[in-house]
N, C-alpha and C positions, 0 to 999 in steps of 0.2 A: 416665470421669467422675472428677473430682477428689474426694478424700475430705475431707470437712469435718464438724465437729461442730455448727456453728451452723445452725439451721433458721429459715426464714421461711415465711410463708403467701403463696401466689400464687393468686388466684382460688379460694380455698377449699381448695387442695391443698398438700401438703408440698413445700417447695423447699429443697435444700441448696446452699450456696454453690458456684458454678461459675465457669468462665472463658469469656469471650466476646471475640472479636476483631471490631473494627469497621474495615473497610477502605475507603479511598477518600479523595477530596479534590481538590485542584487549584484550586478556587474556593470562595468563601464559600457558594455555593449547595449545595455538597456538605458542607462542613465544619460549618457551623452546625446543620443538621438532624441530623448525626451526633452532635454534642455534646448536642443536645436529647434524642436517643434514649438516649444514655449516662446523662444525668441522670435520665431517667424510669426506667430499669432499676435504677439505684442507689437510687432512691426506693422502689421496690417490694422490692428484694432488696439490703439494705445490704452483705452480705458477698460480693456478686458481684465478681469481678475482671475488669476491662476493659482491654484493650490495643488501641490504635489502630495501624494500619499505613498509612503514606502514601508519597508520592513525595519523595525527597530534593530539596531546593531549592524545594519548593512551600510555600504559606502554612500548610498544616496542621502543618508542623514547628514553627511558632511558636504558632499559635492553640490547638492541642490541649493542650500543656503549660500554657498560660495558663489553660485551663479545668480543670486539675487532673488530667489523665490522661497516662500514659506513652505514648510513640509510638515505633515503629521505622520507619526510612525505607528504601525500596527504590530501587535504581538503575534507574529505568524512565522512559520517556517515551511519549507518545502518537503516533499516526500524524499526520505533518505533511501536511496537504492542499495547502498552498501551495507547498511545495518538496520534490519527491519525492527529491532527492538526500540530503536530511537524514534520510531513513528507512533509509539503508544499514545503520546500526548497530543498527537496531531489533531484529532477531532475536537479536543477542548480548545486548542489554539485557534482553530478555524471558527468555532462558535464565538470565542472572545473577540476575534477580529471583526466578525459581522456586527457585534454589539458596538465596537469602536467605530466602525463605518457608519452605523446609524447615527451615532452622536455627531460625527463629522458632517454628515449630510444635513442634519437638523440645523447645525450652526452655519454652514457655508451655503447651503441651498444651490447646488450646481445646476446649470442648464444643460451640461453635457459632460461626459466622462470619456477620457482617452486612455486605453490600456496599452502599455508598451512591452509587456512581458515581465516576468519575475513574480515572486511570491505574492505580492500585494495586489496584483492586477485582478485576480479572480474574485475575491470577496467584494471589491469595490465595483467592478462592472456587473457582477451578479445582482448586487443590491440595487444598482441604478436601473437595471433592466426590470427588476421586480416593481419599481416605482414608475416605469414608463419613461424614464429619462433617456435621452438619446446617447448611445454608446458607440465608440469608434475603437477599432483595433488596429494596431500596427504590428504585423507579423514580419519580422526581419529575415527569418530563415527560409530556406527553400523547402523545408519539411516542417509543417505547422505543429505546434505543441498541442497536447490534448485539451488543455484549458481553453486555449484560443478557439479550437474547433467547436467546443461546447458553447462558448460565448458567441461565436460567429453566427449562430442560428437566429439570434435576436438582435444582432448588431445593426446599427444604421448603415455603416460603411466599414469596409475592411481594406486597409492599405497594405500592400505586399511589396517586399523587396525585389521579388522576381515574378516572372510570369509562370503559367502552368499550375496555379494554385487552386484551380476549380475542383480538384479532387479532395480538397479540404473544406472549402467554403462555397456558399451559394454564389454562382457565377455573376448574378446581377448586382451583388453587393461589393464585388472586388474592384479596386482601383490600383493598378500597378504604378507605384510612385518611385520605387527604388528606396534606398535606405538613407536617412538624413546623416550627413557628415558634419562634424563640429565645424563651426564657422572659422575657428582658428586654423583649421587644416584646409578647408575648402577655399578659403580666401588668402592663404599664406603666400607671402612674397619672400620668404627666407631663402637665401642662396646656399649652395652647398658649402662654400667657404665659410659663411656665417654659422652654418650648422656644425661643421667640424670644429671651429674655434669654440663654440658654445660648450663642447664636451672635451676641450683641451686635447684634441687629437691632431694628427698630421694631415695636411692637405694632399700629400703625394702618395698616400696609401688608400687602397680600397677599404671601404667601411661596411661592415656587416652589422645590421640592426637585428637584435634578437629580442622578441617580445612574446610572452606567453599569455597575453591577455592581462587585464588589470590585476588579477590574482596570482599570476605566474603560472608556470607549467613545469612540473617536476621532471618529466622525461626529457624535455628539451634542456633544462638546466643541467641534468646529470650528463647528458651527451656532450654538452659544451664544456663542462668541467673536465671530462675525460679527454677530450680532443683539443683543449685550449692551446697546448704547446704546438700541435700540428697546424692549427689555424694561424698562429702567430708566425710560425716558420714559413708559411706560404705567403707571408708579406701582408696579411690582413690585420685590420684593427677592428675592435668590437665596441658597440654600444649595447650593453647587456642589461635588460630589464628583467629582474628575477622574480618579482613578487615578494611579499614580506617573508614567507616561511623559509626561503632559500637565500635570502639576502646576506646574512652574516657569513654563511659558508662560502658563498661566491666571492665576497670581499676578501676573505682570507686566502682563497685560491689565487685571486688576481692581484694580491698585494705586491706593490712595487713593479707591476707590469704596466708600463706607460702606455701601451697600445690597447689597454682595456679600460673602458669606463663602465662601472657597474653600480646599480642601485635597485632598490625594491620597486620603485615606480618612477615614471617619467612624466613630470607635470606638463612640460611644454613639448608635446609630441611633434609639433610642426618643425622644430629644430632637428629632432631625431630623424624624421622622414627626409628633410633636406640634406642631412649629412650622409644618409644611407645610399650605398650603391647596390646592395643586395639586402633582402629582408628574410629572416626566418621567423615564422609566426604560426600561432594557432589560426583556425579558419572560422572564427565567430563571424557572424554576418556583418557586424560593424567594422571589424578589422578588414574584411574583404572589401567593403565599400570604400574605406579610406585608402587602401592600397591601389584601388582602381583610379581614384582621384589623383594620388601623388605619382602614379605611373612607375612603380618600382618592381624590378624582377623579384619574385618571391618564391620561397620554398615553404609550402604549407605542411604542418604536422597536425592534422585534425585531432581534437580531443575525443578519444574513442567512447567515453562514457556520457557524452552529451545526449540529451533526450532524442530518441529515434536516430541516433548517430547523425544528427543534422550537420555537424561540422564537416564530415566526410562528403556529404551531399553538396555543401557549399563549395568545398575545394574542387570537387570533380567538375562542377559547372565551369570553372575556369580552366582546369586541366584539359578538358575536352575541347576547349577553344584555343588551346596552345597559348594560354595567357598566364600559366603558373606551373610550377612543379610541385610534386607531393611525395612525402614519405610517410608510411604508416607508423603509428605510435609504437607498435611492437617491434619495429625495425630501426628505430631512431638511433640506438646505440651503435649499430653496425654501419648505418648509411648516412646519417645527417652530416657529419663533419666532412666526409669524403665528397658528398654531393655539393656541399657549400663551396669547397675549394675548387671542385671541377667547374662549377658555374662561374666562379670568380675569374677563371682563366679563359672563359669562352665569351668573348665580346659579342660575337654574332648572336649567340643565344640570349644574352642579356638584352640586346637591341630588339630582338624578336618578341621577347616577353614584355618588354617595356611598351612596345607599340600595341600589342594585342590587349594588354590589361588596361591601357589608357583608353582604348576604344569602348570599354564597358563602363566608363565613369558617368555618374549622375550627380550633379551638383545642386539641383533645386528641389530635392525631395521634401525638404522641410517646408518650403513655401507651398508646394502642391497640397500637402497634408493640411497645413494651416488654412489655406483658402477653402478647401472642401469642407472642413469642419465648420468654419464660420458661416459658410453658405447654408449649411444644414440647420443651424440654430438661430439664424437671424429672425 
């Protein structure tokens, strides 16, 4: 434990400033919740030192410093399911990452490590567990990843986004917290009018927000491109987040179409959610959590190649509660545009989905996780 003179109170007990590593990233679905947890911990214990560890070349190396936290990068990559030959160097990268983790630990001397998923989580938590340092896992999905299942055996506590995770983790270690939602979204006060104006769109038209996750979604983008004229002819306007690979093509397709705002990434999602009447999205755990908080009718298109097809599991949890609609990725070209237009014309269905998805919202997951971690390392 690091020696400090400054004391704070956590849940009625004495807490001395300590050091915590938060490991993980790769996508916004891992990074933004991790930052939310960090903010919550600093809110409770101001003298806490937090260091992020991510994967070099991934978006956490940019987003984490922007949020005000230091980050160290590892030379690591995940298992490539589509091209086995690309995995030849994986054992060497994993070994190198463990050596890098050892250097980071010697310098930072963490009292605890939190893993939020992504390539860098495994070597950092594995190394911490080997040293007897307390480790915490946040499993956002309703189907746990293999790395987290392995790490869960020695974890101090496992925070889950949904219940029913006893089939993956020791029951006594699980705390169902929900998934942390970005403060900018959870505490947003942006009106629909302000949101629509932000994207230079019309207030009297229904707005469809199309998001494929922070990296975009090829199938959704192609379906929207094909059916763009039909969507506009139905009186709809679009906020279309394409991801970087499809951005140039989408901008060419939408050129001079005033009812379409298109860009690779949306930096201020609170304005996009405020403007949206309907959302078309992938069903990553964080997207699902955010949509519950903002209470929007949504048509999910799960990414079919996610590990253990967890995005379909995520979406079906809401579909089964009549809180969302879903179209399979392999049917998106035939059904997505039609179903979007159909939903836009059915006010009763929109109200029903809005009410049911809103009932599933959790807004304090970050504080629950932060409080439990700090209680365990005091």
